[in-house]
TISEDREN-633152 format. One line per field, with one value per atom (N, C-alpha, C): residue number from 1; residue in three letters; atom name; x negated, y negated, z. Coordinates in steps of 0.1 Angstrom, whole numbers, always signed. Example, Ala and Ser with C-alpha at 12.3 -4.5 7.8 and 13.67 -1.06 7.14 Angstrom:
residues 2
nr: c(1;1;1;2;2;2) $
rest: c(ALA;ALA;ALA;SER;SER;SER) $
atom: c(N;CA;C;N;CA;C) $
px: c(-132;-123;-132;-128;-137;-129) $
py: c(+57;+45;+33;+22;+11;+0) $
pz: c(+78;+78;+78;+71;+71;+79) $
END
This chain:
residues 155
nr: c(1;1;1;2;2;2;3;3;3;4;4;4;5;5;5;6;6;6;7;7;7;8;8;8;9;9;9;10;10;10;11;11;11;12;12;12;13;13;13;14;14;14;15;15;15;16;16;16;17;17;17;18;18;18;19;19;19;20;20;20;21;21;21;22;22;22;23;23;23;24;24;24;25;25;25;26;26;26;27;27;27;28;28;28;29;29;29;30;30;30;31;31;31;32;32;32;33;33;33;34;34;34;35;35;35;36;36;36;37;37;37;38;38;38;39;39;39;40;40;40;41;41;41;42;42;42;43;43;43;44;44;44;45;45;45;46;46;46;47;47;47;48;48;48;49;49;49;50;50;50;51;51;51;52;52;52;53;53;53;54;54;54;55;55;55;56;56;56;57;57;57;58;58;58;59;59;59;60;60;60;61;61;61;62;62;62;63;63;63;64;64;64;65;65;65;66;66;66;67;67;67;68;68;68;69;69;69;70;70;70;71;71;71;72;72;72;73;73;73;74;74;74;75;75;75;76;76;76;77;77;77;78;78;78;79;79;79;80;80;80;81;81;81;82;82;82;83;83;83;84;84;84;85;85;85;86;86;86;87;87;87;88;88;88;89;89;89;90;90;90;91;91;91;92;92;92;93;93;93;94;94;94;95;95;95;96;96;96;97;97;97;98;98;98;99;99;99;100;100;100;101;101;101;102;102;102;103;103;103;104;104;104;105;105;105;106;106;106;107;107;107;108;108;108;109;109;109;110;110;110;111;111;111;112;112;112;113;113;113;114;114;114;115;115;115;116;116;116;117;117;117;118;118;118;119;119;119;120;120;120;121;121;121;122;122;122;123;123;123;124;124;124;125;125;125;126;126;126;127;127;127;128;128;128;129;129;129;130;130;130;131;131;131;132;132;132;133;133;133;134;134;134;135;135;135;136;136;136;137;137;137;138;138;138;139;139;139;140;140;140;141;141;141;142;142;142;143;143;143;144;144;144;145;145;145;146;146;146;147;147;147;148;148;148;149;149;149;150;150;150;151;151;151;152;152;152;153;153;153;154;154;154;155;155;155) $
rest: c(UNK;UNK;UNK;UNK;UNK;UNK;UNK;UNK;UNK;UNK;UNK;UNK;UNK;UNK;UNK;UNK;UNK;UNK;UNK;UNK;UNK;UNK;UNK;UNK;UNK;UNK;UNK;UNK;UNK;UNK;UNK;UNK;UNK;UNK;UNK;UNK;UNK;UNK;UNK;UNK;UNK;UNK;UNK;UNK;UNK;UNK;UNK;UNK;UNK;UNK;UNK;UNK;UNK;UNK;UNK;UNK;UNK;UNK;UNK;UNK;UNK;UNK;UNK;UNK;UNK;UNK;UNK;UNK;UNK;UNK;UNK;UNK;UNK;UNK;UNK;UNK;UNK;UNK;UNK;UNK;UNK;UNK;UNK;UNK;UNK;UNK;UNK;UNK;UNK;UNK;UNK;UNK;UNK;UNK;UNK;UNK;UNK;UNK;UNK;UNK;UNK;UNK;UNK;UNK;UNK;UNK;UNK;UNK;UNK;UNK;UNK;UNK;UNK;UNK;UNK;UNK;UNK;UNK;UNK;UNK;UNK;UNK;UNK;UNK;UNK;UNK;UNK;UNK;UNK;UNK;UNK;UNK;UNK;UNK;UNK;UNK;UNK;UNK;UNK;UNK;UNK;UNK;UNK;UNK;UNK;UNK;UNK;UNK;UNK;UNK;UNK;UNK;UNK;UNK;UNK;UNK;UNK;UNK;UNK;UNK;UNK;UNK;UNK;UNK;UNK;UNK;UNK;UNK;UNK;UNK;UNK;UNK;UNK;UNK;UNK;UNK;UNK;UNK;UNK;UNK;UNK;UNK;UNK;UNK;UNK;UNK;UNK;UNK;UNK;UNK;UNK;UNK;UNK;UNK;UNK;UNK;UNK;UNK;UNK;UNK;UNK;UNK;UNK;UNK;UNK;UNK;UNK;UNK;UNK;UNK;UNK;UNK;UNK;UNK;UNK;UNK;UNK;UNK;UNK;UNK;UNK;UNK;UNK;UNK;UNK;UNK;UNK;UNK;UNK;UNK;UNK;UNK;UNK;UNK;UNK;UNK;UNK;UNK;UNK;UNK;UNK;UNK;UNK;UNK;UNK;UNK;UNK;UNK;UNK;UNK;UNK;UNK;UNK;UNK;UNK;UNK;UNK;UNK;UNK;UNK;UNK;UNK;UNK;UNK;UNK;UNK;UNK;UNK;UNK;UNK;UNK;UNK;UNK;UNK;UNK;UNK;UNK;UNK;UNK;UNK;UNK;UNK;UNK;UNK;UNK;UNK;UNK;UNK;UNK;UNK;UNK;UNK;UNK;UNK;UNK;UNK;UNK;UNK;UNK;UNK;UNK;UNK;UNK;UNK;UNK;UNK;UNK;UNK;UNK;UNK;UNK;UNK;UNK;UNK;UNK;UNK;UNK;UNK;UNK;UNK;UNK;UNK;UNK;UNK;UNK;UNK;UNK;UNK;UNK;UNK;UNK;UNK;UNK;UNK;UNK;UNK;UNK;UNK;UNK;UNK;UNK;UNK;UNK;UNK;UNK;UNK;UNK;UNK;UNK;UNK;UNK;UNK;UNK;UNK;UNK;UNK;UNK;UNK;UNK;UNK;UNK;UNK;UNK;UNK;UNK;UNK;UNK;UNK;UNK;UNK;UNK;UNK;UNK;UNK;UNK;UNK;UNK;UNK;UNK;UNK;UNK;UNK;UNK;UNK;UNK;UNK;UNK;UNK;UNK;UNK;UNK;UNK;UNK;UNK;UNK;UNK;UNK;UNK;UNK;UNK;UNK;UNK;UNK;UNK;UNK;UNK;UNK;UNK;UNK;UNK;UNK;UNK;UNK;UNK;UNK;UNK;UNK;UNK;UNK;UNK;UNK;UNK;UNK;UNK;UNK;UNK;UNK;UNK;UNK;UNK;UNK;UNK;UNK;UNK;UNK;UNK;UNK;UNK;UNK;UNK;UNK;UNK;UNK;UNK;UNK;UNK;UNK;UNK;UNK;UNK;UNK;UNK;UNK;UNK;UNK;UNK;UNK;UNK;UNK;UNK;UNK;UNK;UNK;UNK;UNK) $
atom: c(N;CA;C;N;CA;C;N;CA;C;N;CA;C;N;CA;C;N;CA;C;N;CA;C;N;CA;C;N;CA;C;N;CA;C;N;CA;C;N;CA;C;N;CA;C;N;CA;C;N;CA;C;N;CA;C;N;CA;C;N;CA;C;N;CA;C;N;CA;C;N;CA;C;N;CA;C;N;CA;C;N;CA;C;N;CA;C;N;CA;C;N;CA;C;N;CA;C;N;CA;C;N;CA;C;N;CA;C;N;CA;C;N;CA;C;N;CA;C;N;CA;C;N;CA;C;N;CA;C;N;CA;C;N;CA;C;N;CA;C;N;CA;C;N;CA;C;N;CA;C;N;CA;C;N;CA;C;N;CA;C;N;CA;C;N;CA;C;N;CA;C;N;CA;C;N;CA;C;N;CA;C;N;CA;C;N;CA;C;N;CA;C;N;CA;C;N;CA;C;N;CA;C;N;CA;C;N;CA;C;N;CA;C;N;CA;C;N;CA;C;N;CA;C;N;CA;C;N;CA;C;N;CA;C;N;CA;C;N;CA;C;N;CA;C;N;CA;C;N;CA;C;N;CA;C;N;CA;C;N;CA;C;N;CA;C;N;CA;C;N;CA;C;N;CA;C;N;CA;C;N;CA;C;N;CA;C;N;CA;C;N;CA;C;N;CA;C;N;CA;C;N;CA;C;N;CA;C;N;CA;C;N;CA;C;N;CA;C;N;CA;C;N;CA;C;N;CA;C;N;CA;C;N;CA;C;N;CA;C;N;CA;C;N;CA;C;N;CA;C;N;CA;C;N;CA;C;N;CA;C;N;CA;C;N;CA;C;N;CA;C;N;CA;C;N;CA;C;N;CA;C;N;CA;C;N;CA;C;N;CA;C;N;CA;C;N;CA;C;N;CA;C;N;CA;C;N;CA;C;N;CA;C;N;CA;C;N;CA;C;N;CA;C;N;CA;C;N;CA;C;N;CA;C;N;CA;C;N;CA;C;N;CA;C;N;CA;C;N;CA;C;N;CA;C;N;CA;C;N;CA;C;N;CA;C;N;CA;C;N;CA;C;N;CA;C;N;CA;C;N;CA;C;N;CA;C;N;CA;C;N;CA;C;N;CA;C;N;CA;C;N;CA;C;N;CA;C;N;CA;C;N;CA;C;N;CA;C;N;CA;C;N;CA;C;N;CA;C;N;CA;C;N;CA;C;N;CA;C;N;CA;C) $
px: c(+125;+135;+129;+135;+130;+139;+132;+139;+138;+149;+150;+149;+139;+137;+144;+148;+155;+147;+153;+146;+142;+149;+147;+136;+131;+121;+107;+99;+86;+77;+66;+57;+51;+49;+43;+53;+66;+76;+77;+75;+77;+65;+53;+41;+42;+45;+46;+57;+68;+79;+75;+68;+63;+53;+44;+34;+41;+52;+59;+66;+73;+81;+71;+60;+50;+45;+42;+37;+47;+60;+70;+73;+65;+66;+76;+81;+90;+83;+90;+85;+93;+89;+95;+97;+109;+112;+113;+106;+107;+104;+109;+108;+97;+86;+75;+79;+72;+74;+62;+64;+53;+53;+43;+42;+29;+21;+7;+8;+19;+20;+29;+32;+39;+30;+34;+48;+54;+46;+51;+62;+60;+69;+74;+88;+94;+101;+97;+103;+118;+124;+138;+146;+139;+145;+140;+127;+120;+116;+115;+110;+101;+93;+83;+86;+81;+82;+68;+66;+54;+52;+40;+37;+24;+21;+8;-4;-14;-27;-35;-39;-48;-62;-70;-83;-92;-90;-98;-89;-89;-81;-89;-82;-88;-85;-92;-90;-75;-69;-55;-45;-49;-40;-35;-23;-17;-14;-24;-22;-16;-9;-5;-16;-22;-33;-32;-40;-40;-54;-54;-67;-72;-85;-91;-84;-78;-72;-57;-53;-40;-29;-32;-23;-21;-9;-5;-5;-11;-12;-9;-3;-1;-8;-20;-28;-34;-38;-43;-58;-62;-76;-82;-93;-99;-113;-118;-131;-130;-134;-134;-148;-152;-165;-164;-175;-175;-165;-163;-152;-144;-134;-126;-126;-124;-122;-108;-100;-86;-83;-72;-67;-52;-44;-30;-30;-19;-18;-17;-12;-10;-21;-32;-43;-56;-65;-78;-90;-88;-99;-99;-111;-113;-114;-110;-111;-120;-133;-142;-142;-147;-150;-138;-127;-116;-119;-118;-121;-109;-112;-102;-94;-100;-94;-83;-84;-74;-61;-61;-50;-39;-27;-15;-7;-5;+3;-1;+4;+1;+14;+16;+28;+28;+38;+39;+50;+58;+68;+74;+82;+88;+101;+109;+122;+120;+121;+121;+136;+142;+156;+162;+170;+177;+170;+160;+153;+141;+140;+129;+118;+105;+93;+83;+78;+67;+54;+44;+31;+23;+29;+23;+29;+38;+43;+32;+32;+22;+24;+36;+38;+31;+32;+26;+11;+5;-9;-14;-7;-10;-9;+1;+3;-9;-13;-24;-37;-40;-53;-52;-41;-39;-39;-32;-31;-45;-52;-65;-75;-75;-85;-81;-69;-65;-68;-73;-75;-85;-96;-106;-99;-91;-84;-75;-67;-59;-67;-78;-87;-92;-96;-100;-89;-77;-66;-62;-62;-59;-70;-82;-93;-91;-88;-86;-74;-63;-51;-55;-62;-66;-75;-84;-93;-86;-76;-68;-60;-54;-46;-55;-67;-75;-80;-83;-89;-79;-67;-56;-48;-49;-42;-46;-59;-64;-62;-58;-57;-43) $
py: c(+138;+127;+114;+107;+94;+83;+72;+61;+49;+43;+32;+19;+11;-1;-13;-23;-35;-42;-46;-53;-68;-74;-88;-91;-80;-82;-85;-93;-96;-85;-83;-72;-72;-84;-84;-78;-78;-72;-57;-53;-40;-31;-36;-27;-20;-26;-18;-8;-11;-1;+11;+8;+18;+27;+22;+30;+38;+32;+39;+51;+49;+60;+71;+67;+77;+85;+79;+86;+95;+93;+101;+113;+114;+125;+122;+110;+106;+100;+100;+92;+79;+69;+56;+52;+47;+42;+27;+20;+6;+0;-12;-18;-28;-26;-36;-48;-59;-72;-75;-83;-87;-80;-84;-79;-71;-69;-63;-49;-42;-27;-25;-35;-33;-26;-18;-15;-3;+3;+14;+10;-1;-5;-19;-20;-33;-39;-51;-58;-58;-54;-55;-44;-35;-23;-10;-9;+4;+4;+15;+17;+28;+28;+39;+46;+59;+67;+67;+62;+62;+73;+79;+90;+87;+95;+92;+93;+85;+85;+98;+105;+116;+112;+121;+118;+111;+115;+109;+107;+95;+92;+97;+99;+103;+93;+94;+85;+86;+75;+74;+74;+77;+76;+61;+59;+46;+43;+36;+33;+19;+18;+5;+2;-10;-14;-29;-32;-47;-52;-63;-69;-76;-80;-86;-100;-106;-119;-117;-105;-102;-99;-100;-98;-82;-78;-64;-62;-50;-48;-33;-30;-17;-16;-11;-9;+4;+8;+21;+22;+33;+36;+41;+34;+39;+44;+41;+48;+51;+63;+67;+72;+67;+70;+67;+60;+55;+44;+36;+27;+29;+22;+24;+11;+13;+2;+4;-7;-6;-17;-15;-25;-22;-33;-31;-28;-21;-17;-29;-40;-52;-62;-58;-67;-63;-72;-70;-70;-76;-77;-66;-59;-48;-54;-47;-50;-39;-42;-32;-34;-23;-25;-23;-17;-15;-3;-4;+7;+15;+27;+36;+31;+23;+17;+7;+2;-8;-1;+12;+19;+21;+19;+20;+33;+35;+46;+49;+59;+63;+67;+63;+66;+81;+88;+102;+104;+94;+95;+81;+79;+66;+68;+58;+58;+48;+52;+43;+41;+30;+29;+39;+48;+58;+72;+73;+85;+87;+98;+100;+107;+103;+110;+112;+124;+127;+123;+119;+116;+129;+140;+153;+158;+151;+154;+152;+161;+159;+146;+141;+128;+116;+117;+107;+108;+120;+122;+116;+119;+114;+98;+93;+78;+72;+77;+71;+70;+81;+82;+73;+74;+66;+51;+47;+33;+28;+35;+30;+30;+40;+41;+30;+26;+15;+1;+0;-13;-21;-15;-22;-27;-20;-24;-36;-35;-46;-59;-57;-68;-75;-67;-72;-80;-74;-81;-94;-94;-106;-117;-113;-123;-128;-119;-124;-133;-130;-139;-153;-153;-166;-174;-167;-173;-179;-172;-177;-189;-188;-200;-212;-211;-222;-228;-220;-224;-228;-223;-227;-239;-242;-253;-266;-268;-281;-282;-272;-273;-276) $
pz: c(+124;+125;+121;+112;+107;+113;+117;+122;+112;+109;+99;+108;+105;+112;+105;+113;+109;+99;+88;+77;+81;+90;+92;+103;+109;+119;+112;+119;+114;+117;+109;+111;+125;+131;+145;+155;+152;+160;+157;+144;+139;+143;+143;+145;+159;+170;+182;+182;+175;+174;+165;+154;+146;+154;+161;+169;+179;+186;+196;+190;+179;+172;+167;+161;+157;+168;+179;+191;+197;+194;+199;+189;+179;+169;+158;+157;+146;+134;+123;+112;+112;+104;+104;+90;+87;+73;+74;+65;+65;+51;+49;+35;+36;+29;+29;+21;+25;+18;+10;-1;-9;-22;-31;-44;-46;-36;-38;-42;-40;-43;-55;-63;-75;-85;-93;-97;-88;-80;-72;-62;-55;-45;-48;-49;-52;-40;-37;-25;-25;-14;-13;-19;-26;-33;-27;-26;-22;-7;-1;+13;+14;+25;+27;+40;+40;+52;+58;+70;+77;+86;+87;+95;+103;+113;+120;+111;+115;+107;+110;+100;+102;+107;+112;+117;+106;+93;+83;+71;+65;+53;+41;+30;+17;+7;-4;-16;-20;-23;-27;-16;-4;+7;+8;+14;+14;+29;+36;+50;+52;+63;+69;+79;+77;+86;+89;+100;+104;+101;+93;+90;+103;+103;+115;+117;+107;+109;+114;+117;+122;+112;+99;+88;+86;+85;+82;+67;+63;+49;+46;+35;+30;+17;+17;+4;+3;-9;-12;-9;-4;-2;-15;-19;-32;-29;-18;-14;+1;+5;+19;+23;+34;+40;+55;+60;+73;+75;+64;+64;+51;+49;+37;+28;+15;+6;+1;+2;-1;-12;-19;-28;-31;-33;-37;-51;-55;-69;-79;-73;-81;-79;-75;-71;-79;-80;-87;-77;-65;-56;-46;-44;-35;-21;-11;+3;+10;+10;+16;+32;+39;+53;+62;+57;+66;+75;+88;+97;+101;+105;+109;+121;+130;+141;+137;+125;+121;+116;+114;+108;+118;+113;+122;+118;+105;+100;+85;+80;+66;+59;+47;+39;+35;+39;+36;+25;+22;+12;+10;-1;-3;-11;-9;-17;-28;-40;-51;-55;-50;-50;-41;-46;-37;-38;-47;-50;-41;-33;-25;-32;-29;-35;-24;-24;-14;-21;-13;-18;-22;-20;-24;-38;-44;-57;-68;-78;-89;-96;-97;-104;-97;-83;-75;-77;-76;-78;-91;-102;-115;-115;-110;-109;-103;-91;-84;-92;-99;-106;-119;-126;-139;-135;-125;-122;-118;-109;-105;-117;-125;-136;-146;-147;-156;-151;-139;-133;-141;-146;-155;-167;-174;-186;-182;-171;-167;-164;-157;-154;-167;-177;-190;-197;-196;-203;-196;-182;-175;-178;-179;-182;-196;-205;-219;-221;-214;-214;-208;-197;-191;-200;-207;-216;-228;-233;-244;-240;-228;-224;-223;-217;-215;-229;-238;-251;-261;-260;-269;-265;-252;-246;-252;-255;-260;-275;-282;-297;-302) $
END
């Protein structure tokens, strides 16, 4: 059974509800805010299904966690070990040192618009790998565009 949480609640209000529902054996559907997980998740359009956190996360898992500064984040694990290194699909800066204790839930599926997708689908598996491996190319292109803007501005 999945519970849909109210869109207008702040994450500080949602986190205890999410944890309560997951502890009761339910999954939770909610719509994340922000642009850090574009292009996979679009704010106001897409939603995720959250499930309990397993004992150990793997590369490309998508956990909801709380940073030490209190901010709630939904980012992808790109390195798993004693701690995790995470990054949003639309970001360039890695976030190392995320601990398992910070994890609240993990995405087990998502709605892209009205279409449901499991994280176990081959298409999702391919997306994760291609998108992460393309990060270096995207970084190179971003730097090149910034360089061009700076140097062409004065001419």
